[in-house]
N, C-alpha and C positions, 0 to 999 in steps of 0.2 A: 319733828318726830313721825308724824302722823304720814309723810310722803315718802320717806326713806324707801320703804319697801317697794311703791309704785317703780321710783327712780331705778332702783337696782334691777327690776325685775323687767322692765322695757330696756334696760343695756344690754342685758344677756341675752334678750330676743333679738337685738340688734347686732348679735356677735362681740359685744365689751365684755370686758371682765374688770371687776374691781382690782385696783392695785393698792389703792391708800384710802383710808378716811380718817377724818378727825370731826370733833365735837366741841364747839364753842355754845355752852347752854343748853338749847333746846335746837341749834343752829347745825344741821351737818353738812361738813365737805366730804363729798366724793369722787374720788378720781378714777374714771374709768377708761381702760385702753384696749385697743385694737388688735395690738401685737402680743398681748401675752397669752402663753403657750399651755396654759392648763385646758384640760380636756372637757370638765365639766366642774360648776362653783356652785356651790348652797351658802346660804346664810341665814343667821336670824339677829332678831332683835329682842333682845332678853331683859327683863326687870332685875335678873342676878347679874353681878359685874363677872364674867366668864362663866357660863351655864355648863357645870361639870358635866351633866349626865348627855346633854346633847352633844357635847364635845367627843364624850368617851363613846357615843354609839358612831358619830360621823368617822371617827377614828377606825372603828371596826370596818367601816365600808371602805377604806381607802383613802379619806380625805385629811388633808393638814390643814390648818391654819396658814395665811397667807397675808391678812391685815386683819385689823380689829381696832375699836375706839370704845372708849368710856364716856358717860355723860357725867354732867353735874349732878343728875339725880342717883347715880350709880348703875344707871342702863348701859348693857354694852351691845354692840355691833360686833358680830365674829362672822367673818367670812373665812369658808374652807374649799379648799380647792383639789382636785384631783390631777395626775401628771405632775407634779412636783420632782424635786430630786430630793426630797426629804425620805426618810426611813424609818425615823423615829422622833416622836415630840415631847415634851414636856412643857410643863407651865407652873407659873407662880404666881400669886396673888397675896401682897403684902401691904402692909400699914408704912412702911419705909421703903427704899430703893433696896432689892437685894442683893447688893453686891458681892457678898459670900458667897449666896446658892450660885449665882451666876460662875463665879470662880471656880467652884466647883465641879459645876457641869462642863466648864470649856476641858477643863482636865480629861473628862469623859466623852469628850468628840464632839460635843454640843458647841452650836452658836448660836446668839441672839437673833430671830429672825424676825419678831414682831414685838411690839413694846406701846404701854398706852398707860393712861391714868385715868381716875375716876375721882369724884367728890369725896371731899376729907381725905386728899393727899395719899389716894390710895393706888399701888403701881398694880402693873399685870406684865409679866414677862413670858414671852414664850421662847422657847430652844428649840432647834433642831439638829439631829444628825443627817449628813448629807448635803448639808448647805453649802456652798461652792466657796469659802473662806480659807483663808490659810493663817490668818491672824484677826485678833478682833479687840478693841478696847473700848472703853466707857469715858466719856467726858461728862460729870456733873455737877452743876456749879447752881448757886442762887443768883448767876447773870448769865447771860449769852457767854460762853468761852470760846470767845475770838481767838485768843491768842492761841489755846489749845487746837483749836481745829485747824488753823492754818499750819501748825506746827505738823502734826498728823496727816495732812494732805501733803504737807512736802515728804513725809518717809512713806508715800503710797497707799494710805488709807482713803477710805471714802466714806460719807456716811450713808448708814443703809437702815437706818431707824431713829425716830426722835419721839419725845414726849415729853411734858411738863403738866407739875403740878402747881397750886396758886404761889408755890415756894420754891420750887427747882426746876431746871432743864435738864434733862437726860440725852446726849446723843450715843448712838452706837456707831463706832467706826471700824471698818472691816477692808483687810486687804483681800481681793478677789484672787481665786486660784488661777483664773484667767485672765491677764490683764487687756482692759479694752483698747480699741485704737485710739480713742478720743477720751481723755480721762478728766475732762473739764467738767468741774462740780461748781456750782452757787448754792449760796443760800440768801433767803430774803425775810427780814423781818417786817411784820406792817401791822398797824391796828385795824385794817379790813383788810377782808380776802382780795388777793391781788390778780384778781381775772385779768384786767388790762395787761398787767405787766408779764402774767402767765403767757398768753397768748403772743407776746411780742419774743419771748424765750422760745416759744414752739416753733417759731420762724427760723431760728437760728440753731434748731436741732439739739435744744434742751427740753428736757421731760421731768416732770416730778417723780422724785424717786422716793420721798417723804414729807408727811406733813403732819403738824401737832398745833393746838393751842394751849397757850399758857397765859400768865398774866402781863 
């Protein structure tokens, strides 16, 4: 917890931007990327699970939530960026996975763009207008939903967000508005953070799109 701020600040100084984050107990995984397109990024580490007042103030300044993570203690790290494609955002914090709320927002032109969980099986979902997707679905399961993911991959979906509580794992799969030339996507489940494996995949031009910690 104590070192998160210095790592992000140093990364921002070096021209990197936070693109994914997860928390396992008090240990944080920060993915920072040199090719992110945001013109500016701000972040907060809050004892509140998604600090409403801070988020509202940043929205007024033209920032949008681009990634976030909750911890076992109920703290959260929220990263907001400028120069996104989003033009409106809404979020929901819930003690159960808010599928009905997500379905309602889909009908209003929003898509899930960030997802996380915190202690006590709490979920936080951010949905945005302007996200470059044409279709989205949720796979939620008490185990890793391998069959469902492969079925969705075959239909052109790609995992764009993931999160887990002690009981459930949720994955958001989306069909992008513009199909990438190389559509390869892999998932990895491991008991320790897979630093070596990630570096091997970087050499094959595979980069982390989402990261989550669960049981």
